[in-house]
C-alpha positions, 0 to 999 in steps of 0.5 A: 088449929094452928100448929105452931101453937098447938102441936099434933095431938097424937104425938104429944106424949101419948096421953089423953090428958097431955092432948086435953091440956094443950086443947085447953090452952088453945081455948084460952088463947083465942086470938090464936085459936083458928080452924085453918087445919079443919078447912084444909082437911075439908078442902082436901076431902072434898067434903063440901063447900069451904065458905061453910067452914068457919075462921075460928071456932064457936062457942054456941054452935047447935049440933046434932052429932058432934056434941061436945063442950067448948067451942067447935070448928064444925057447924049444922051445915058441916055436919050434913056435908060430914054426912054425904062425904063420909057415906060417899067415902065408906061405899067407895071402900066397900066397893074397892074391896069387892071389885077384885072379888066381883072380877075374879068371879066375872072374869072367870066366868068369861073364861070358862065360857070362852074355853066352853066354846073352844072345846065345843068348836074343837070337837065339832071339827074333829067329828067333821073331819071323821065325816070327810075323811072316812065317810065321805058319802055322808059328809055334806049330809051330815053338816046341818045335823053337827052343826045343830048338834053342837049349836044345842050343846053351846045354848046348854052350857050357856044356861039355856033351856035345852036337854043334852040327851034329847039333842043327842038322840035327835041328831042320831035320828036325823043320821039314821035315814043318811047311814040307811041310804048311803052307807048300808044300802048305798044304791037306793039314795036316789030313790028317795029323799031326806025329807020323804015319808021314807025318811020320816019314818026311819026316823021315827024308828030309829030308837026302836030298831037301835041301829047304832047300838049302845054308843047314842046312850053312852055318848048322851049320858057322858056329855049330860053329865060333864056339860051338866057340871060346866053348865051349873058352874057357869050359872053358879058364877053369874049368881055370884056376880049378882051377889056382888052387884047387891054388896056393892050397892048397899045402903047405909041406914041413918044410924050407920051414917051418923055413926061414920061421922062421929067416928071419922069427923067429929074430931076435926070439930076440936081441931084434931084432924090428925087423930085416927079411930081406935080399931075396936071403935072402927069395928064396932061402926063397921059392923053395925053398918054392915051387919045385913052384909055379914049375914051373907057370910055362911051361905056365901061360904057353902057357895064357894064350897059349891063352886069347888064342888062344881069345878072339880066335876068339870075339870077333874080327870079332865071330864069335860074335855074328854066327853066332848073329845069322845064324840068322834069316837062314839059316832064312829062307833055308832056308824061301824056297828050299823054297817055290820048290822046292815042286813038285819037293819034293811030287813026290819026296816023294810017289814016296818016302813015298807019299802022293799029294797031287796039285798043291800048292794054293800054292807061297806061304803063303796066310795071311799073304802073305810079304812082307819088306823085302828079299824078295818072292814075285816076287824071285829066290832071296836069296844067302847072307847078307853075309860081311863083318861090317861089312856086317852090323853096318851092316844091323843098325843099327836094332837095339839098339846092343850087347849088354850083359854084363848086361842087368839093370846094364850094357847098354854092354858088348859081347862084344868089349868084354868079351874086350878088357878080359879080355885086357888083365888077362890079360897082367899075369898071364902070368909070375905063378908065376915072380914069386910069390917075388919078390911075397913078397919086396918092400915092408915084408917085407925090407930091400934096403939098410942092415942086414938079416937073414941068418938067422944074423946082422945084415949090410950085405948078403946074401953068398950066392947067390941061386938062380933059379926052379924044381926044377933051381935048388934044387940050389944054394939055400943056405937050403932043401933041396927034397927032393921034389915036391910030388905035388899040384903035380906033377898040376895041371902035367901035367893044365895040360900035357895041357890046352894039348896037346889045346886 
């Protein structure tokens, strides 16, 4: 429509009556009434081949969606192109809003896993330094078992079918023959090997003999609890990524696409390329199109609450950090416990495994002498490590100040800082699936005052009933008929509900 003859409709005295009068005048002046602006919009939005747009409006056009009395700048072929274009644009808009949420989840999933692996590596190095510096007779021989323990813990945190308790017990089972022959009875290590029948016997009877006291069980319990929350958080974040992937590839029904064409492009058929949909009208169309998506709202809210619980359980009071850091102390106390009960352990082993060793050469390692800053050979059996996180943090003040998120890039983040940041962002997206239609109907996409497009005409305000979210509410939707549930999203909803119950 020529702008010199027909001024912009949404600036014509804010009245649909005025717009109708102007339009009628344009129709009367058939010589000057063209589809120039329609062709321009068609080309700019890359709707389809430009040759499909007529130069001048037709008076006897057989349209399926954009029906109206009077001349039209649309054809059936243009309607087909409009359906493809509006579907592409709507899916792109949905993806643009969901991308940030998907990036939040996937990015923090990677960040948490990086942090877990760093903490495991730190704890493993901490334990190895203890064995090398204080228990050098064990150091070289225990290295494979230390590696195996932390490899199992790493697999567990990544979701593998691994038992923390079994891994810890296996570590101490493998440790017992080494402790027995190199710390409790260092004179007999040359007469047997770790793979001998004696070594097998020692591994089998370790839990019955209980040479390490309560420390293996305490270590297993602490690690299972703290790492369990980290593992569940990792699995939950993977579930969230799957939900977002399914949402990004949501299918739009034929009824939805027709409603979108009517809302976005049917005004073009009349030459009204600048008019925008009414807010209420847009909400009805989008809520109809995204009815199955909106059904994810309640399970998603429960899912985000679960994420909060798991994050607090993992990072609250530095739980996971301290559990891994206490591995060194638990092993150290276990070894001291075994040394102090050397004669009793030797007598029991001699009876069960049938190897006469006589009196042990020494109840303490001969080279080097066991010396630590807090425990000496004459000190009483050390008690369990301090239970209060604050005490631990004070004792560990001499270590590097904090655990970095990504040591190679940033050494100022801790697991707790990462968790706090994640929860802060997560709060913004609790109502994402309920708010998505509203996000698609805001800003420059709609007009909330003055004149707007109602799907059939230019009006001062939308008079239709604005329905709510979800499948049930769409029964009253005047713009889009929702006939079936999206099977993919129904499956996602069921899976998310199941995950929430199990989690």
